C-alpha angles and dihedrals in degrees: 000000000000114000129175125229088260087058093252107150112222100178131009121177133165110215127212141159136202091283099044130048118232116282118241129199087272099049116125107226118207109220100186116194088006081088097064093085095051088045089051090046090055092049092046088053086058088051091050090051090053094246091116136026121204091232093055111123125225088245090067089064099031102038099156100079096271092137126050117257095260092047091050090067093055109116131218088246091054090049092052096045095047091244096116096099095241115131129244107264140353143172089272092065096042095053107107100191102057129080125251090255092049087049091054096046088052089053088049102045112000126237142160129312114188092340094310119116110234122189126232118261117269122221098247099191129026107272115273095004099098137026107232110178112224157128104245092073092051091048088057095046089049093049089051090052091052089051095052095045101038091226134103116260094252091053090047089052092047094048099043104033120000099050098041087050094046090242091153097165099046126097143151110249143153120304094258094051095244121129097239095125111352102207097044108109115041091190094060126076130168123218126191 
């Protein structure tokens, strides 16, 4: 779409290909990793409010041995800068029918998804030695934000960012865009 400052629309076209039907004005569009910056903005707002500190360790929020000893020492800053040592993606992030907290507990200690045993995530690189872009770290950071706020991540996003900016058609949701469990995948956001 090309729109002038006076709101006159010069060009408006809905694109598609052989695998995707044409978008409409009401289509929900998955923006994938484009959601990391608003997610980090929400988390940094909690830092600004004094609810989180960038040097907070995972063990502060999961103190009952959920994570391994080396993962316990990962800080919020390391999660947000992709220097935690966690890998890019795993089955705990791809599961569409579990909550964000359940996803993070799976990352931490493994478990079962749909009857299949899935291991915990390993730390692939020593903490803070390598930048390894990924979503597992953001899942954990988002789950920490849920814990300190008492709200699901979608509600946090709405309260802190979307509503104040009048982003009335934007929300965090599951990877496939369905409303199965709205605050499931931190990495996925829909924009209309």
